[in-house]
C-alpha positions in Angstrom: -17.0 15.6 34.2 -16.4 11.9 34.0 -20.1 11.2 33.6 -20.0 13.0 30.3 -17.2 10.9 28.8 -19.0 8.4 26.7 -17.6 5.0 26.0 -16.6 4.4 22.4 -17.7 1.1 20.9 -15.2 -0.4 18.5 -16.9 -2.3 15.7 -16.1 -6.0 15.7 -15.2 -7.8 12.5 -17.4 -10.8 11.9 -16.8 -13.8 9.7 -19.2 -14.3 6.8 -22.2 -16.4 7.7 -21.5 -20.0 6.9 -24.5 -22.1 7.8 -28.3 -21.8 8.1 -30.2 -21.8 11.4 -33.8 -21.0 12.2 -35.8 -19.6 15.1 -38.7 -21.6 16.5 -41.4 -20.5 19.0 -41.8 -22.4 22.3 -44.2 -21.1 24.9 -44.5 -17.8 23.2 -40.7 -17.2 23.4 -38.3 -17.4 20.4 -35.5 -19.9 20.8 -32.7 -20.9 18.4 -32.8 -24.1 16.5 -30.2 -25.8 14.5 -32.5 -26.4 11.5 -34.7 -24.3 9.3 -38.2 -25.6 10.0 -40.9 -24.0 12.0 -39.6 -20.5 11.6 -41.6 -17.4 12.0 -41.3 -16.8 8.3 -43.7 -19.7 7.6 -46.5 -18.1 9.7 -47.9 -16.3 6.7 -47.3 -16.6 3.0 -45.7 -13.7 1.1 -49.0 -13.0 -0.7 -51.0 -12.5 2.4 -51.7 -8.9 3.6 -49.5 -8.2 6.7 -51.6 -6.5 9.4 -49.4 -5.1 12.2 -50.0 -6.6 15.6 -48.0 -3.8 17.2 -48.0 -0.1 16.3 -46.8 3.2 17.6 -50.1 3.5 19.5 -49.2 0.2 21.3 -45.9 1.4 22.7 -47.5 4.8 23.3 -50.0 3.2 25.7 -47.2 1.4 27.5 -45.2 4.6 28.0 -48.3 6.5 29.2 -49.1 3.8 31.8 -45.4 3.5 32.8 -45.3 7.3 33.5 -48.1 6.9 36.1 -46.0 4.4 38.1 -43.0 5.2 40.3 -39.6 4.8 38.6 -37.8 1.6 39.5 -34.1 1.4 38.8 -33.3 -1.8 37.0 -29.6 -2.8 36.7 -30.0 -6.5 36.5 -26.5 -7.6 35.4 -24.5 -9.3 38.1 -21.4 -7.7 39.7 -19.3 -10.4 38.2 -20.3 -9.4 34.6 -20.1 -5.7 35.3 -16.5 -6.3 36.4 -15.1 -7.9 33.3 -12.6 -6.0 31.2 -13.3 -4.4 27.8 -11.1 -7.1 26.2 -13.0 -9.8 27.9 -16.4 -8.3 26.8 -15.1 -7.8 23.2 -14.1 -11.4 23.0 -17.7 -12.5 23.4 -19.1 -12.8 19.9 -22.6 -13.6 18.7 -22.6 -16.5 16.3 -23.6 -15.2 12.9 -25.3 -18.5 12.0 -27.7 -17.9 14.9 -28.9 -14.5 13.6 -32.6 -13.8 13.5 -34.1 -14.7 10.1 -30.8 -16.2 9.0 -31.4 -18.3 5.9 -34.8 -16.8 5.2 -35.5 -14.8 2.1 -35.5 -11.5 4.0 -32.9 -8.8 3.4 -32.4 -8.1 7.1 -30.9 -10.1 9.9 -30.5 -9.2 13.6 -27.7 -10.2 16.0 -27.5 -9.5 19.7 -25.0 -8.1 22.2 -24.0 -9.9 25.4 -24.3 -7.9 28.7 -21.3 -7.0 30.8 -18.8 -4.3 31.6 -20.5 -0.9 31.1 -23.7 -2.6 29.8 -25.3 -3.3 33.2 -28.9 -3.6 32.1 -30.6 -6.1 29.9 -33.3 -5.2 27.4 -36.4 -7.2 26.4 -36.5 -7.8 22.7 -39.7 -8.8 21.0 -40.4 -9.9 17.4 -43.6 -8.7 15.8 -44.7 -11.3 13.2 -47.8 -11.6 11.1 -49.6 -13.7 13.6 -47.9 -13.3 17.0 -45.6 -11.2 19.1 -42.8 -13.3 20.7 -40.0 -12.5 23.0 -36.4 -13.5 22.0 -35.0 -15.6 24.8 -31.3 -15.5 25.7 -29.3 -18.6 25.1 -25.6 -19.0 25.9 -25.3 -21.1 22.7 -25.8 -17.9 20.7 -22.3 -16.7 21.7 -18.7 -17.7 21.3 -16.9 -16.9 24.6 -13.4 -17.1 23.1 -10.7 -17.7 25.6 -12.8 -16.3 28.4 -13.6 -18.6 31.3 -17.0 -17.1 31.6 -19.6 -19.4 30.0 -20.2 -21.6 33.1 -20.8 -18.5 35.2 -23.4 -17.0 32.9 -27.1 -17.6 34.0 -29.3 -19.3 31.4 -31.9 -16.5 31.4 -29.5 -13.5 31.4 -31.0 -11.4 28.6 -29.4 -9.2 25.9 -27.6 -5.8 26.2 -28.8 -4.7 22.7 -28.9 -5.7 19.1 -27.5 -4.9 15.7 -29.2 -4.9 12.3 -27.5 -6.3 9.2 -28.4 -5.6 5.6 -26.6 -5.9 2.2 -25.8 -2.3 1.9 -22.5 -2.5 0.0 -23.0 -5.7 -2.1 -26.0 -7.9 -2.7 -24.2 -11.0 -1.3 -23.1 -9.8 2.1 -25.1 -8.6 5.0 -23.2 -5.7 6.5 -23.8 -4.3 10.0 -25.8 -1.1 9.4 -27.3 -0.1 12.7 -26.8 -0.7 16.5 -29.0 -0.1 19.5 -26.8 -0.6 22.5 -26.6 1.1 26.0 -29.0 3.6 27.5 -30.7 5.2 24.4 -27.6 5.1 22.2 -27.8 4.1 18.5 -25.4 4.2 15.6 -25.6 3.6 11.9 -23.6 3.8 8.7 -24.4 4.6 5.1 -22.8 2.8 2.2 -19.0 2.5 2.3 -18.7 4.0 5.8 -17.4 2.9 9.2 -19.0 3.6 12.6 -18.3 7.0 14.2 -20.6 9.3 16.1 -23.7 8.2 18.0 -27.2 9.4 18.3 -29.4 9.1 21.4 -33.1 8.9 22.0 -33.1 11.6 24.6 -30.7 13.6 26.9 -31.8 15.0 30.3 -29.9 17.8 32.1 -26.7 17.3 30.1 -23.7 19.4 31.4 -25.6 20.8 34.4 -24.1 20.9 37.9 -27.0 18.8 39.2 -25.7 15.9 37.1 -27.0 14.3 34.0 -29.8 11.8 34.0 -29.5 8.9 31.5 -32.8 7.5 30.2 -32.7 4.0 28.7 -34.6 1.9 26.3 -36.0 -1.0 28.4 -37.9 -2.9 25.7 -37.9 -3.2 21.9 -40.3 -4.5 19.3 -38.7 -5.4 16.0 -41.2 -5.8 13.1 -40.3 -8.7 10.9 -39.7 -7.3 7.4 -41.4 -8.8 4.3 -39.3 -10.4 1.6 -37.9 -7.7 -0.6 -38.3 -5.0 2.1 -35.8 -2.1 2.1 -36.6 -0.8 5.6 -37.1 -2.2 9.0 -39.3 -0.9 11.9 -38.1 -0.8 15.5 -40.3 0.4 18.4 -38.7 1.3 21.8 -40.0 2.0 25.3 -38.0 4.6 27.2 -37.8 4.8 31.0 -36.1 7.2 33.4 -36.5 8.9 36.7 -38.1 12.0 35.1 -39.6 10.8 31.8 -40.9 7.8 29.9 -41.3 7.7 26.1 -42.5 5.9 23.1 -40.3 5.7 20.0 -40.6 4.4 16.5 -37.5 4.1 14.2 -38.0 3.2 10.5 -34.5 2.3 9.4 -33.7 2.4 5.6 -30.1 1.6 4.8 -28.5 2.9 1.6 -26.2 5.5 0.1 -27.7 7.6 2.8 -29.0 5.6 5.7 -32.3 7.3 6.8 -34.1 6.8 10.2 -37.5 8.3 10.4 -38.2 8.9 14.1 -41.5 9.4 15.9 -41.5 10.0 19.6 -43.8 11.0 22.5 -42.5 11.8 26.0 -44.4 11.7 29.2 -43.0 13.7 32.1 -42.8 12.1 35.5 -41.0 15.2 36.8 -40.0 18.6 35.6 -36.4 18.8 34.2 -34.2 21.9 33.6 -32.9 20.9 30.2 -34.5 18.4 27.8 -32.2 17.3 25.0 -34.0 16.4 21.8 -32.3 14.3 19.1 -28.9 14.4 20.9 -25.7 13.5 19.1 -22.3 12.5 20.6 -19.0 12.5 18.8 -15.2 12.9 19.2 -12.9 15.7 18.3 -9.3 15.3 19.6 -7.5 17.7 17.2 -7.6 19.0 13.6 -6.4 21.9 11.5 -8.0 24.4 14.0 -5.3 23.3 16.5 -1.8 24.5 15.6 0.1 22.2 18.0 -1.0 18.6 18.3 -1.8 17.8 22.0 0.1 14.5 21.7 3.2 13.1 19.9 1.3 11.5 17.0 2.0 10.9 13.3 -1.6 11.6 12.2 -2.4 15.2 11.1 -6.0 15.0 12.4 -8.0 12.8 14.7 -11.7 13.2 14.9 -15.1 11.6 14.2 -16.7 15.0 13.4 -15.1 18.4 12.7 -18.0 20.8 13.0 -21.6 21.6 13.9 -24.0 22.7 11.1 -27.3 24.4 11.6 -30.0 25.5 9.1 -32.3 28.3 10.4 -35.8 29.2 9.3 -34.4 32.6 8.2 -32.5 30.8 5.4 -29.1 31.1 7.1 -26.7 28.1 7.4 -24.1 28.2 10.1 -20.9 26.2 10.4 -19.1 25.9 13.8 -15.7 24.2 13.5 -14.6 22.3 16.6 -11.6 23.0 18.9 -10.4 21.2 22.0 -10.0 23.8 24.7 -8.8 23.1 28.2 -12.1 23.8 29.9 -15.7 22.8 29.3 -17.4 24.9 26.6 -21.2 25.3 26.2 -22.6 27.4 23.3 -26.3 28.1 22.5 -27.7 29.0 19.1 -31.3 30.2 19.1 -33.1 28.0 16.7 -36.9 28.0 16.9 -38.4 25.4 14.6 -35.0 24.7 13.0 -34.8 23.4 9.4 -32.1 21.0 10.7 -28.8 20.6 12.5 -26.1 17.9 12.7 -22.6 16.9 13.4 -20.5 16.7 10.3 -17.3 15.0 9.3 -16.6 17.4 6.4 -13.0 16.5 5.9 -13.0 13.1 4.1 -9.5 13.2 2.6 -7.4 10.2 3.9 -4.3 12.2 3.5 -5.4 14.5 6.4 -5.7 11.5 8.8 -3.2 8.8 7.6 -4.9 6.2 9.9 -5.3 2.9 8.1 -7.0 1.3 11.1 -9.5 3.9 12.4 -10.2 5.3 8.9 -11.6 8.6 10.2 -12.1 9.7 6.5 -15.0 7.1 6.4 -16.9 8.3 9.4 -20.5 9.4 8.9 -22.1 12.7 9.3 -25.6 12.9 10.8 -28.2 15.5 9.8 -31.4 15.9 11.9 -34.4 17.4 10.2 -37.7 17.9 12.1 -40.9 16.7 10.5 -43.3 18.4 12.8 -43.3 21.8 14.6 -40.7 21.9 17.4 -41.5 25.3 18.7 -39.2 27.8 20.4 -35.8 26.5 21.4 -32.1 26.4 20.8 -29.3 24.2 19.5 -26.8 23.6 22.2 -23.2 22.6 21.6 -21.1 21.1 24.4 -17.4 20.6 24.0 -15.6 18.7 26.7 -11.8 18.8 27.0 -10.1 15.5 26.2 -6.5 14.2 26.1 -7.2 11.1 23.9 -9.4 9.8 21.1 -11.2 7.2 23.2 -13.8 9.5 24.7 -16.8 11.2 23.0 -16.3 14.8 24.0 -18.7 16.6 21.6 -22.5 16.8 22.3 -25.1 18.5 20.2 -28.8 18.7 21.0 -32.0 20.8 20.6 -33.5 22.1 23.8 -37.0 23.5 24.0 -37.2 26.9 25.5 -39.9 25.7 27.9 -39.6 22.0 28.5 -42.8 20.2 29.5 -43.6 20.0 33.2 -44.5 17.0 35.3 -47.6 15.4 34.0 -47.3 16.9 30.5 -46.3 15.2 27.3 -44.4 16.2 24.2 -44.6 14.7 20.7 -41.7 15.3 18.2 -40.8 13.7 14.9 -37.7 14.0 12.9 -35.4 12.3 10.4 -31.9 11.1 11.2 -29.8 10.9 8.0 -26.4 9.2 8.2 -24.5 10.4 5.2 -21.2 11.5 3.6 -20.5 15.3 3.6 -20.7 15.5 -0.2 -21.5 19.2 -0.5 -25.3 18.9 -0.8 -25.7 20.5 2.7 -25.5 23.5 2.7 -26.8 24.3 -0.9 -24.3 27.2 -1.3 -20.6 27.6 -0.5 -19.2 26.0 2.6 -16.2 26.3 4.9 -13.6 23.5 4.2 -10.8 24.6 6.5 -10.2 27.0 9.5 -6.6 27.8 10.3 -4.9 30.3 12.5 -1.5 31.9 13.2 0.0 34.7 15.2 -0.8 38.1 13.7 1.7 40.7 12.6 1.4 42.8 15.8 1.7 41.8 19.4 -1.4 39.9 20.7 -3.1 39.9 17.3 -4.4 36.7 15.7 -4.7 35.8 12.0 -7.5 33.6 10.7 -7.4 31.8 7.3 -10.8 30.5 6.2 -11.2 28.5 3.0 -14.6 28.3 1.3 -15.6 25.9 -1.5 -18.6 25.0 -3.6 -19.7 24.7 -7.2 -20.9 28.3 -7.5 -17.8 29.7 -5.9 -15.6 27.6 -8.2 -17.4 29.1 -11.2 -16.6 32.7 -10.2 -13.6 34.3 -11.9 -10.8 35.7 -9.8 -12.0 39.3 -10.6 -15.5 38.6 -9.3 -16.4 41.4 -6.8 -17.3 39.2 -3.9 -17.5 40.8 -0.5 -16.5 39.2 2.9 -18.6 40.2 5.9 -16.6 39.7 9.0 -18.1 40.5 12.4 -16.2 40.7 15.7 -17.5 41.6 19.1 -17.0 44.9 20.9 -13.9 43.7 22.8 -12.0 43.1 19.6 -10.7 45.3 16.7 -10.6 44.0 13.1 -7.2 45.1 11.8 -7.5 44.0 8.2 -9.0 41.5 5.8 -8.4 40.1 2.3 -10.5 37.9 0.1 -9.1 36.3 -3.0 -9.5 33.3 -5.4 -7.6 30.2 -4.4 -6.2 29.2 -7.8 -5.2 25.8 -6.6 -8.5 24.6 -5.1 -10.7 26.9 -7.2 -12.4 28.0 -4.0 -12.0 31.3 -2.2 -9.8 32.2 0.8 -10.6 34.8 3.4 -7.8 36.1 5.6 -8.3 38.6 8.5 -6.6 39.7 11.6 -8.0 40.7 14.9 -6.6 42.4 18.0 -8.3 41.6 21.3 -8.6 44.2 24.1 -6.0 44.3 26.8 -6.5 41.8 29.6 -7.5 43.2 33.0 -6.0 42.1 36.3 -8.7 39.5 36.9 -8.2 37.9 33.5 -4.5 37.5 34.2 -5.1 35.9 37.6 -8.0 33.7 36.5 -7.7 33.2 32.7 -10.4 30.5 32.5 -12.9 33.1 33.6 -12.4 35.1 30.4 -15.2 34.7 27.9 -14.4 33.8 24.3 -14.4 36.3 21.5 -17.2 35.4 19.0 -16.3 35.8 15.4 -18.5 35.4 12.3 -17.9 35.6 8.5 -19.6 34.9 5.2 -19.2 35.8 1.6 -21.7 37.9 -0.5 -22.3 38.5 -4.2 -24.0 41.8 -4.2 -26.8 41.5 -1.7 -27.0 37.7 -1.8 -25.1 35.4 0.6 -23.2 32.8 -1.4 -21.8 30.8 1.6 -22.8 29.6 4.9 -21.8 31.6 8.0 -18.6 30.7 9.6 -18.9 31.0 13.4 -16.0 30.6 15.8 -15.2 31.2 19.5 -11.7 32.4 20.1 -9.9 32.4 23.4 -6.9 34.8 23.4 -3.7 33.3 24.8 
């Protein structure tokens, strides 16, 4: 289980850049300089046509060739650095004045992460200019080591753990950190006025299987130098792993919604059981779905995401609110050629968190929308029990029904949209709260579901809406009521269920009992006016 608990990166606060530095080329390798002459920006004038020296086909050829070679494990960070503490690693700061393209008239800069602790691999980072492709060389002078007595022990040619992209997303005068590529195939981003939360990954292999998860990693990057006035930046990545190699292109466009257009091709070295496409990782400790907080804490809710949302080809939208059960939970939703899916932080009311430091109300949601045909498959949701907020315990991914076999390839494209849950998804009514309490008869359970949305708010209290509630055959629906919430202007559905009696095996081995699946949505005549609420309930 420990292998599924994902380390959570806390965003560092950087001082505003104060002086100009440049990047010069020596022996085909980029090195830092303390002056602004000889930079890559001067290789071509702004009026010249930029012809790419490196394209997706370039990294595609490298991935195809790599797949034909035996996999070689590369963890090249010394034991000394792997053994430093989180506080020691966090105290190593990249110098903002040494950022790539600092001082040039380009709306993007790039900073780099120092290896150590969990980051036991270095990645090769190349810059694609108008005339040459150059590797960025590691220099200790790029970093402040703080109070750590580490600098003398660091080799001169160490390499980087990853990088972060900066762009003036909130104001035109300050370059905010907008995206991070760090560790395995993990990446994170924010939209305007947000703070980091959940993570995306390039690929997941055999997640939550007894055979153990395989973690592919990006071993090399190519960052295309943007032109002056550009509003997006292109990153190519080469993926490697025991079972698969891959070519990736990320086109990152920061803004009110930060959009990443992703193009990928995988080459299978070996056959895997589960291939996780566009995986997302997040944290849910507790929220309104949990009546008793699992810890003595003043905060009403603690989570980066509060539900999974799926849009099916049939036109149905589904909402699955999160819980934090005591055992591992894995749920599958058949979704061939899905319209989209994502992890959502739907609750953005500060009053429901009261955390001035973590600001969970500012965490992004991520929506994944395929841009080519994905074929038959399913969206899988994995919920891992957690007793704190430091571990990512929520995983969502799309798994093809028949993953490619050894020697085969798979090409998939999609868009990652980092956004605020503003009601645009889904287009109709949505669930804004799921609450429960003990029912009026022994062993019964009451569910209180609040729906909201512009159309629902426009309906008068006497509108003859219908609630469709579905329970499985092991459960009896005792009663249900639907009425206008005159305070919020939305609608509230209340219903009670009575699970069947436990048998002797359930009483002896309660974790063996399967959950009760519940569904509900609202209709106006024959038309659905809300998404479908979907919930797995475990009787006490």
